[in-house]
C-alpha positions as CSV (number, residue, x, y, z in Angstrom):
1,M,176.8,-93.6,56.8
2,T,179.9,-94.8,55.7
3,K,180.8,-97.2,53.0
4,S,181.2,-99.9,55.6
5,E,178.1,-99.1,57.4
6,I,176.3,-99.2,54.0
7,W,177.4,-102.7,53.2
8,K,176.4,-103.7,56.6
9,Y,173.0,-102.0,56.1
10,I,172.6,-103.7,53.2
11,E,173.9,-107.3,53.5
12,G,171.9,-106.9,56.9
13,A,168.5,-106.0,55.9
14,P,165.8,-108.3,55.2
15,G,165.8,-109.7,51.6
16,W,164.0,-107.0,49.8
17,M,164.1,-104.2,48.2
18,S,162.6,-101.9,45.6
19,L,163.8,-101.8,42.2
20,S,163.2,-99.2,39.7
21,T,163.7,-99.6,35.6
22,T,162.8,-97.6,33.2
23,G,159.4,-98.6,30.9
24,H,159.2,-98.4,27.5
25,D,157.2,-95.4,27.8
26,G,160.1,-93.6,29.7
27,Y,158.1,-93.8,33.2
28,P,160.0,-95.6,36.1
29,H,158.8,-99.2,37.1
30,T,159.4,-99.7,40.7
31,V,158.5,-103.0,42.2
32,P,159.5,-104.8,45.9
33,I,161.9,-107.6,45.1
34,G,163.9,-110.3,46.9
35,Y,168.0,-110.1,46.6
36,F,170.7,-111.1,48.5
37,V,174.6,-109.8,48.3
38,S,177.9,-111.6,47.6
39,N,181.0,-109.6,47.1
40,R,179.5,-106.4,47.0
41,L,176.8,-107.2,44.0
42,I,173.3,-107.3,44.3
43,Y,171.6,-110.7,43.3
44,L,167.9,-110.2,42.9
45,G,165.7,-113.5,41.7
46,C,162.8,-113.1,39.4
47,L,160.5,-114.8,36.7
48,D,161.8,-114.3,33.0
49,F,160.0,-111.9,30.9
50,T,158.5,-110.4,33.0
51,Q,158.2,-106.3,32.7
52,K,161.4,-105.7,34.8
53,V,163.5,-108.4,32.8
54,K,161.9,-106.6,29.5
55,N,162.4,-103.0,30.7
56,I,166.4,-104.2,32.1
57,E,167.1,-105.7,28.5
58,R,165.9,-102.2,26.7
59,N,168.0,-100.6,29.7
60,P,170.4,-102.0,32.0
61,K,170.7,-98.6,34.3
62,I,168.5,-99.3,37.2
63,S,168.0,-98.3,40.8
64,L,167.6,-99.8,44.2
65,M,166.1,-98.6,46.8
66,L,166.0,-100.2,50.8
67,E,165.0,-98.4,53.6
68,S,163.9,-99.0,57.1
69,G,162.6,-97.3,60.2
70,T,158.9,-95.8,61.2
71,T,159.8,-91.9,62.4
72,M,162.0,-89.2,61.9
73,G,164.1,-90.3,64.2
74,D,165.2,-93.6,63.2
75,I,164.5,-93.7,59.3
76,K,167.9,-94.6,57.5
77,G,168.3,-95.7,53.9
78,V,170.3,-96.3,50.5
79,L,169.5,-95.6,47.0
80,I,171.9,-97.7,44.8
81,K,172.5,-96.7,41.0
82,A,173.2,-99.8,39.2
83,D,174.3,-101.6,36.0
84,A,172.2,-104.6,35.7
85,E,172.7,-107.9,34.0
86,I,170.1,-110.4,33.2
87,V,171.5,-114.3,34.3
88,R,169.8,-116.9,32.1
89,R,172.6,-119.8,31.9
90,D,171.4,-122.7,33.5
91,E,174.9,-123.2,35.2
92,D,175.4,-119.5,36.5
93,R,171.7,-119.6,38.0
94,I,172.4,-122.7,39.9
95,A,175.5,-121.3,41.1
96,I,173.7,-118.2,42.1
97,S,171.0,-120.1,43.5
98,R,173.3,-122.3,45.5
99,L,174.9,-119.0,46.8
100,A,171.6,-117.7,47.9
101,A,171.0,-121.1,49.7
102,L,174.6,-120.2,51.6
103,H,173.8,-116.9,52.6
104,R,170.5,-118.1,54.0
105,G,172.2,-120.9,56.0
106,S,172.0,-124.2,54.1
107,S,174.3,-126.6,54.7
108,E,176.6,-127.8,51.7
109,S,174.4,-131.0,51.4
110,D,171.3,-129.1,51.1
111,L,172.2,-126.6,48.3
112,P,170.0,-127.0,45.3
113,A,171.1,-128.8,42.3
114,S,168.4,-127.3,39.7
115,V,166.7,-123.9,39.5
116,R,163.3,-123.2,38.9
117,P,162.1,-123.2,35.2
118,G,161.3,-119.7,33.8
119,S,163.4,-118.1,36.4
120,V,166.4,-115.6,36.3
121,Y,168.5,-113.6,38.3
122,I,169.2,-109.9,37.8
123,K,172.7,-109.2,38.6
124,A,173.3,-105.7,39.6
125,T,176.8,-103.9,39.8
126,P,176.6,-100.6,41.9
127,A,177.7,-97.8,40.2
128,N,177.1,-95.3,43.1
129,I,175.5,-95.5,46.5
130,V,173.7,-92.5,48.4
131,S,172.6,-92.9,51.8
132,W,170.6,-91.6,54.6
133,N,170.5,-92.0,58.4
134,Y,168.0,-89.4,60.3
135,A,169.0,-91.2,63.4
136,E,172.6,-89.5,63.3
137,R,171.1,-86.0,63.2
């Protein structure tokens, strides 16, 4: 896929992708997680002090994988290597939460004024993206 096709795919896909972090034992830790994209930054919401958050604090290098399709004729996806940052400041979390609501189609009057206690955002800055699209073969 071209760079613009890649971003169109990431931005247009359902709101779940796989997040891989490195565990304390050196093994990958992979979980599904909700996300949205703004200005080519990927935001993932989760609870603080979870294993993925602890892993990112220890090693901020992550990978994200998004794929779709059910047969070899229509499988496509992206693998994103990214640098992650845990966002905990209330002002930043509210701003990201409002941005997420706008992406979901909420009106300005319906934007959140607070965030869930104990929640954080993971801000992922892509360093490299690899894509595949078997439908183009």
